[in-house]
N, C-alpha and C positions, 0 to 999 in steps of 0.2 A: 578506623583511626580514632584514637582517643581525643576528647576535647582539648586536652593539654597539648597534644601533638599538632592538632589542627591550628590551635592558636599560635604555636611556634612557627608553623609553615606560613600562616597568614602574616605574621610579623616579619618573617624573612622576606617574603614577596613585597610587602609594603616598604621595607627598607631598600630593597633593590630598585623598586619603582621610583622611590624618592631620589636616590643617587642618579638614576637615569635622567629624571626630570631636571636635576641640578646640573648635570653635564650639558644639557641642552639650553636651559634658561640662563645659567650663570654667565657664559660668554656674551650672550645677547644683551642681558641686563647691564653688565658692566660696560659694554660698548655704548649702549644707549645712554647710560648715565654720564659717561665721559663726554659724549657728543653734546648732551644737554648742558653739562657744566661749562663746556667751552662756549656754547651758544649764549648762555646766560651771562657769562663773564664778559664776553665781547659786547653783547647787547647793552650791558650796564656801564660800558666805558663812557657813555654820554650821560652825565648826571641829569636825571629828570627834573630835579629841583631848580636847575639853571635854565630850563626851557621857559621862554617868555609865555605869559598867558595870552590867550586870544585864539580865535578860530583858525587863523593862518598857521599856527604852530601846533594845533591839536593832534595832527597825525604823528608828531614826534613822540607822543606818549604811548603809542601802540607797541606791543611786544614785537620784536624782530626788526623794527625800523633802525634801531641803533646798530644792530648787526649788519644790516644792509649798507648803512652810511659808512661804517668802519671799513667794510669790504670795498666799497667804491673809493674811499679815501686812499686805501693801499694801492688800488689800480691806478688812480690819478697820479700819486707820487711816483709809482714805477714808470708811468708814461712820461711824466715831466723830467724825470732823471735821465731819460734816454736822449733828451734834446741836448745839444752842445752847451748852450749858455747856462741853462738851469742845472745841467749835469755838473758843470764847473762849480756852481754855487753850492750844490750838495756836497761836492768833493772838498771844498774849502771848509764847510761846516763839519764834515767828517774829520778833517785834519785838526780842526780846533778842539773837538771833543777828545781826540786821541792825544792831545798835548796838554790838556787841562789837568792839573794835579788832582789826584785821587779819582776824579771822574774817569780818567783815561783807563784805569785798571778795570773798572766795572764795564765801561762801554766797549773796550777792545775785546774783553773776554766774551761778552755776550755776542758781539759781532762775529768773532771767530767761530763760535758755536753754530750760529745761523749759517755762516758761509760754508761750514763743514757739511751741513745737511742739505741746504737748498741753494747755495750760492754757486757762482761760476767756478770757484775753487773747492769743489766737493772733496772731502777728505775720506769719507767712508765708502769709497767705491773701489778699493783694492783689497778684497778679502784674502786672508792668508791663514795658514796653519803655522804656529810658532811654538818652539820648544823653550819652556821656561823652567819648569820644576824638575825635569828629568829627561833622560835620553829617549825613552819610549812614551813620553807623555806630551800630547799636543793640545794647544789651546786655539780656539777660533778667534781671530783678531783682524784688525784693519791697519794697513800702513798709513800713518799720518805724516811721517817725515822720512824720506828715503835716505837722507844723509844727516847725521847728527855730529859731524866732526867738529862743529863749533862748541860742543861740550867736551872736546878732547877725546872723543871716541871714534877712531878711524875704523871704517868697515862695519859700522853699526847703523841701525835704523830704529825709528820710534814706531812701536806697534801698540795700538789701543785694543785692549781686551775688555769687552763689555761683560757685566755681571748678569747672571741669569735672573729673570723675574725682577729686574730693576732697571733704572735709567742711568745707573752709575757704571763706572768701570775703572781700569787702571792703565797707565801708560808705562810700557817697559822698553828699555833700551837694550836691544839684543843684537848679536852678530848677524850679519847677512846670511851666514851659512846655516843659521837655525830657523830660517823662514822659508816656507814653501808657498809659492803663489798658487792661488786657486783660480783656475781659468774655466772650470766646467760648471760653476754655479754663479748666480748673480750676487751682487752686493746685498740686495734686499733679502734674498733667501739665506745668505750667510748670517745676516743680522737676526733674522727670525729664529734661525737654528740656535744661535748663541744665547739670545734673550730668553727663549723658551726652555732653556736647560737641555737642549738636544732632543726634545720630543717631537719637533716639527719634522715632517718627512721632506727630504730634498730630492728634486728630480722627478 
């Protein structure tokens, strides 16, 4: 084998090993960086410059303490909101924000998004196949409203279709006859399939 051919084979193997390593390390690295970013962001919610000086508060300057305090605060608020009296106070504050001009649009939109994912009124738990662009073309989506007659559309429903490799999507108003319920896969698997561009194996 000539030196030129050997060099070509070596370069080909080197490139193949590089992409194999990239396929292994890229998902791990991106996941680790995302978790680290979330940890640092939450940990820095408590401004260190506002912490009083003194030995009694020195532990608050350590990394991770802010994250733990925020985590505990969320648990405490969740616990207090489950009690009758404090739950009513939280509900009144919630109604106040929902009726405050300008603020209500931001607050209600963010609240609805969180309710859709983790609240008691989860919206992305009804995976479906929906016809939008053609008779033989199906999109993966989720029913968010089973009845949209208040928009003047009788026999229609609202279906959210997520975009691949993104956290965005579109809402389509489609006839009920153009929607197929998916009962053989979970909502989580359906979301992974849609967001991954269809490369995730289901089942």
